[in-house]
C-alpha positions as CSV (number, residue, x, y, z in Angstrom):
1,M,99.9,94.8,72.4
2,R,98.5,92.4,74.9
3,H,101.9,90.7,75.1
4,I,103.5,94.1,76.0
5,S,100.9,94.8,78.6
6,F,101.5,91.4,80.2
7,L,105.3,92.0,80.3
8,I,104.7,95.3,82.0
9,Y,102.5,93.6,84.6
10,L,105.2,91.0,85.3
11,V,107.8,93.7,85.8
12,F,105.5,95.6,88.1
13,A,104.8,92.4,90.2
14,A,108.4,91.6,90.5
15,L,109.2,95.1,91.8
16,V,106.5,94.7,94.4
17,L,107.8,91.4,95.6
18,L,111.4,92.8,95.7
19,A,110.3,95.7,97.8
20,A,108.5,93.4,100.2
21,A,111.6,91.2,100.5
22,C,113.7,94.2,101.4
23,D,111.2,95.4,104.1
24,P,112.9,94.9,107.4
25,L,109.5,94.6,109.1
26,A,108.4,91.7,106.8
27,P,108.1,88.4,108.7
28,Q,111.3,86.3,108.6
29,A,111.6,82.5,108.7
30,T,112.9,81.3,112.1
31,P,115.0,78.2,112.6
32,Q,113.2,75.4,114.5
33,V,114.4,72.5,116.7
34,I,113.6,69.3,114.8
35,I,112.7,66.0,116.3
36,V,112.8,62.6,114.6
37,T,110.6,59.8,116.0
38,P,110.1,56.8,113.8
39,I,107.1,54.6,114.5
40,P,107.7,50.9,114.3
41,S,105.9,48.8,111.8
42,D,104.8,45.2,112.0
43,T,107.1,44.3,109.1
44,P,110.3,46.3,109.0
45,P,111.5,47.0,105.4
46,A,114.3,45.0,104.0
47,T,115.9,48.1,102.5
48,P,116.7,51.5,104.1
49,T,113.6,53.7,104.4
50,P,113.4,57.3,103.3
51,P,114.5,59.9,106.0
52,P,111.9,60.2,108.8
53,T,109.5,63.0,109.0
54,R,110.8,66.1,110.9
55,T,108.5,68.1,113.1
56,P,109.1,70.9,115.7
57,I,109.9,69.8,119.2
58,P,107.3,70.9,121.8
59,T,108.2,73.6,124.3
60,L,108.8,72.4,127.8
61,T,106.0,73.8,130.0
62,P,105.0,73.0,133.6
63,I,102.9,69.9,133.8
64,R,101.0,70.8,137.0
65,T,100.4,74.0,138.9
66,P,102.7,74.2,141.8
67,T,101.3,74.8,145.3
68,V,102.5,77.3,147.8
69,T,104.5,74.6,149.5
70,P,105.4,72.0,146.9
71,F,107.7,70.0,149.2
72,P,107.1,68.0,152.3
73,C,109.5,70.2,154.3
74,D,110.6,73.9,154.4
75,D,113.5,73.3,152.0
76,D,112.9,73.9,148.3
77,S,116.5,73.1,147.2
78,G,118.2,69.8,146.7
79,R,121.8,69.1,147.8
80,V,124.8,67.2,146.4
81,E,126.6,64.6,148.4
82,I,130.3,64.1,147.4
83,F,131.9,60.6,147.6
84,N,135.7,60.9,147.2
85,Q,136.7,57.5,148.6
86,F,134.9,55.0,146.4
87,R,137.4,52.3,145.6
88,S,136.8,50.5,142.3
89,P,138.3,46.9,142.1
90,T,137.7,46.9,138.4
91,A,139.5,50.1,137.7
92,G,142.1,49.4,140.4
93,T,141.8,53.0,141.7
94,T,139.5,55.4,143.4
95,L,136.6,56.7,141.3
96,R,134.8,59.7,142.8
97,Y,131.2,60.4,142.3
98,Q,128.6,63.0,143.3
99,V,124.9,62.4,144.0
100,Y,122.2,65.0,143.8
101,M,119.2,64.4,146.2
102,P,116.0,66.3,145.6
103,P,114.5,68.7,148.1
104,C,113.2,67.0,151.3
105,Y,114.7,63.7,150.2
106,L,115.2,62.5,153.8
107,E,111.9,63.9,155.2
108,S,109.8,62.4,152.4
109,Q,110.9,58.8,153.2
110,K,110.2,57.9,149.5
111,R,111.9,55.8,146.9
112,Y,113.1,58.0,144.0
113,P,113.8,57.2,140.4
114,Y,117.4,57.8,139.5
115,V,119.7,58.5,136.5
116,F,123.4,58.1,135.9
117,L,124.8,61.1,134.0
118,L,128.2,60.6,132.5
119,H,130.6,63.4,131.7
120,G,132.4,64.1,128.4
121,A,136.1,63.3,127.7
122,A,138.7,65.4,129.4
123,N,136.2,66.2,132.1
124,N,135.1,64.8,135.5
125,E,132.2,64.4,137.9
126,T,131.8,68.1,138.2
127,H,130.9,68.5,134.5
128,W,127.1,68.3,135.0
129,P,126.9,70.5,138.1
130,G,129.1,73.0,136.2
131,L,126.4,73.1,133.4
132,G,123.8,74.2,136.0
133,L,122.3,70.8,136.8
134,V,121.4,71.6,140.5
135,E,119.8,75.0,139.7
136,T,117.8,73.5,136.7
137,L,116.5,70.6,138.8
138,D,115.5,72.8,141.8
139,Q,113.7,75.3,139.5
140,G,112.0,72.5,137.6
141,F,110.7,71.0,140.8
142,R,109.4,74.4,142.0
143,L,107.6,74.9,138.7
144,G,106.2,71.3,138.7
145,A,107.9,70.8,135.3
146,L,110.3,68.1,136.3
147,S,109.9,64.8,138.2
148,P,111.8,64.5,141.5
149,M,114.8,62.3,140.9
150,I,118.2,61.3,142.3
151,V,121.1,62.0,139.9
152,V,124.4,60.1,140.1
153,M,127.4,61.7,138.5
154,P,130.5,59.5,138.5
155,Y,134.1,60.2,137.4
156,M,134.9,57.8,134.6
157,G,138.7,58.0,135.1
158,S,141.1,56.5,132.7
159,I,139.1,53.3,132.4
160,G,136.3,55.4,130.9
161,N,138.6,56.6,128.2
162,D,139.8,53.1,127.4
163,N,138.1,50.9,124.8
164,T,138.1,47.8,127.0
165,F,135.1,45.6,127.4
166,P,134.0,42.6,129.4
167,P,135.4,40.2,130.3
168,D,138.4,42.6,130.5
169,P,138.3,45.4,133.0
170,S,135.7,47.9,131.7
171,F,133.8,51.0,132.7
172,E,130.7,49.0,131.9
173,T,131.6,46.7,134.8
174,V,132.2,49.6,137.1
175,V,128.6,50.8,136.4
176,L,126.8,47.5,136.6
177,D,128.7,45.6,139.3
178,E,130.0,48.4,141.5
179,L,128.1,51.7,141.2
180,I,124.6,50.4,141.0
181,P,124.9,48.2,144.1
182,A,126.5,51.1,146.0
183,I,123.8,53.6,145.0
184,E,121.0,51.2,145.8
185,R,122.5,50.3,149.1
186,D,123.1,53.9,150.3
187,F,120.1,55.7,148.8
188,C,116.4,55.0,148.8
189,T,115.9,54.3,145.1
190,W,113.2,52.8,142.9
191,N,115.1,49.8,141.6
192,D,113.6,48.7,138.3
193,R,114.4,49.4,134.6
194,E,111.5,51.8,134.1
195,H,112.8,54.1,136.9
196,R,116.6,53.7,136.3
197,A,118.1,55.7,133.5
198,I,121.6,56.4,132.0
199,G,122.8,59.2,129.8
200,G,125.9,61.1,128.9
201,I,127.7,63.8,127.0
202,S,130.1,62.9,124.1
203,R,132.2,60.0,125.4
204,G,129.8,59.6,128.3
205,G,127.0,59.3,125.7
206,F,128.9,56.4,124.0
207,W,129.1,54.5,127.3
208,A,125.5,55.2,128.1
209,Y,124.3,53.7,124.8
210,S,126.8,50.8,124.8
211,I,125.7,49.8,128.3
212,A,121.9,50.4,127.9
213,L,121.6,48.7,124.5
214,R,123.3,45.6,125.8
215,H,121.4,45.6,129.2
216,P,117.9,46.8,128.6
217,D,116.9,44.7,131.6
218,V,118.8,47.1,133.8
219,F,118.2,50.5,132.1
220,G,114.9,51.3,130.4
221,I,115.8,54.9,129.5
222,V,119.0,56.1,127.8
223,G,120.2,59.5,126.4
224,G,123.1,60.6,124.3
225,H,123.9,64.3,124.2
226,S,126.4,64.9,121.3
227,A,127.3,61.2,121.8
228,F,130.2,60.1,119.7
229,F,129.9,56.5,118.3
230,P,133.2,55.2,116.8
231,D,132.6,53.3,113.5
232,D,136.0,51.4,113.6
233,L,135.3,47.8,114.8
234,R,139.0,47.5,115.7
235,T,138.5,50.2,118.3
236,V,135.0,49.2,119.5
237,P,134.1,45.6,118.7
238,A,130.7,44.9,117.1
239,A,129.2,43.4,120.3
240,F,129.8,46.7,122.2
241,N,129.5,49.2,119.3
242,P,126.2,51.2,119.3
243,L,126.3,51.6,115.5
244,E,126.6,47.9,115.0
245,L,124.0,47.1,117.7
246,A,121.6,49.5,116.0
247,L,122.1,47.7,112.7
248,N,122.1,44.0,113.8
249,A,121.0,43.4,117.4
250,S,118.0,41.2,117.1
251,F,116.7,41.9,120.6
252,L,116.3,45.7,120.1
253,E,112.8,45.4,118.6
254,E,111.6,43.9,121.9
255,A,113.9,45.8,124.3
256,N,111.4,48.7,124.7
257,L,114.1,51.2,125.4
258,R,113.1,54.8,125.6
259,M,115.9,56.5,123.6
260,Y,117.0,60.1,123.1
261,L,119.8,61.8,121.1
262,D,120.5,65.4,120.3
263,N,123.2,67.6,118.9
264,G,123.7,71.1,117.5
265,A,123.8,71.5,113.7
266,S,127.5,72.4,113.8
267,D,128.5,69.5,116.1
268,F,130.9,66.9,114.5
269,S,129.2,64.2,116.6
270,G,126.0,64.6,114.5
271,I,127.5,62.4,111.8
272,S,127.6,59.3,114.0
273,Q,124.3,60.1,115.7
274,E,122.5,60.5,112.4
275,L,123.9,57.2,111.2
276,F,122.7,55.6,114.4
277,S,119.3,57.1,114.1
278,S,118.9,56.1,110.4
279,R,119.8,52.5,111.3
280,L,117.1,52.4,114.0
281,S,114.6,54.1,111.7
282,A,115.2,51.5,109.0
283,R,114.3,48.8,111.5
284,G,111.3,50.7,112.8
285,I,112.7,51.0,116.3
286,P,111.3,54.1,118.1
287,H,113.6,56.8,119.4
288,T,113.9,60.5,119.5
289,Y,116.6,62.4,117.7
290,V,116.8,66.2,118.0
291,I,118.9,68.4,115.8
292,N,119.1,71.9,117.2
293,P,119.8,74.6,114.6
294,V,122.3,76.4,116.8
295,G,125.1,74.7,118.8
296,D,128.5,73.1,118.8
297,H,130.3,70.4,120.8
298,D,130.7,72.5,123.9
299,D,129.4,73.4,127.4
300,A,127.3,76.3,126.1
301,Y,125.2,74.0,124.0
302,W,124.7,71.3,126.6
303,S,123.9,73.9,129.3
304,A,121.3,75.5,127.1
305,H,119.4,72.2,126.7
306,L,119.8,70.8,130.2
307,S,116.1,71.2,131.1
308,E,115.1,69.2,127.9
309,Y,117.4,66.4,128.9
310,L,116.0,66.2,132.5
311,A,112.5,66.4,131.2
312,F,113.2,63.4,128.9
313,Y,114.6,61.2,131.7
314,G,111.7,61.9,134.0
315,R,108.9,62.1,131.5
316,T,107.1,59.0,132.7
317,W,108.0,59.3,136.4
318,P,105.7,60.7,139.1
319,R,105.6,64.5,139.3
320,S,105.1,64.6,143.1
321,A,107.0,62.9,145.9
322,D,103.7,62.0,147.4
323,D,103.2,59.5,144.5
324,L,106.5,57.7,145.0
325,P,106.6,54.3,146.8
326,S,107.6,54.3,150.4
327,C,111.2,53.8,151.5
328,L,109.9,51.8,154.4
329,E,108.9,49.0,151.9
330,P,111.1,47.0,149.5
331,S,111.3,48.5,146.0
332,P,108.4,47.6,143.7
C-alpha cells in the first residue's frame, strides 16, 4: 500500500512541475554574452588545458558623471577628415583614409591616443562610419563612458586582399611604414604602444592580429571582430599566420598585448577564433574572447557591439582631455 501511495505522490508532483513549465509567466532562461579570459600561470602546461571558464560580460556603464560642459569648447560632436590623395609607394596606388577627431580636438591642444580600424573584405574606408562609429563615439564622450580618441579608418585596397608579406609589398608595410608616419606627422597623437591600437572586422581583423602579434613594440592593443584566420600555411606562411603565432611564437608570453576577439554564435569566423583562443589559453596568454549568443557575419552584428569595441580600445586611456599630455610638448 505504501508503494502505491508513493507512486501516486510521484504522479502528482510530475503534474505540478509540468503545469509550472507551461506557465507563460514562469521565469525563462535568458541567453548571456560569454567572455573568456585565461589567466597566465608561471608554468604553462605541456598539454592542452580544459576549456576556460565562461562568465557573463559586464554591461558597459558610464565611468564618470558628465558635467554640464564636458568639452573645452562649445562643440560636443567630433568630425571626420577625408584624405583622398594619399599615395602609397608600397601599393603603387592611392589608398584613401578617413580620420575621426574627437570634439574640441583643435581647441584642447592635447595629444590623443589613436586606433586604426580596418574594414572587412569587399568594403572600404566608409565601413566603420556606416556602422555608426561617429554617433557612438560622440554619445560615449557625452556620457563619460568612452575615452576621447582619434580613429583612423584606411581603405585597404587590393593589397589588403592579397596574401603578400614582407619583404614583398604588403599591407603590413603600408600600415607600419606609410600610414603611421603620416598620422603622427599630421595629427597630435600619443605615440607609444600603450596608446596606439589596431583592430578590424573579418579580413581587417586578420591584418590587425598579423601585424600586432609580430610588432608588439608598435601596437599594445589589438582587436578582432569576427576576424577570419586562414589555417592554410600555403596561403599565409607561419611567420605571419595568427594561428601559428598563437601556437609557437615564443615572444608572446612577454609581449603584454591586450587582446580582444568576438563573434556571434552563428558566425563562421568563430571556428578560427575559437582555435586561436584555445591555443593562447593552453599557453596561459591573457586575452578576451566574447561569443555573443545572437549574431552572424554581418553589419547588423558589428553595429550592435560597436560601443563594446570602442570601450575595449580605450579602457586604460584617460577619460578626460584634461588628463592628456600637451600637444605643445613631444609625445611621452
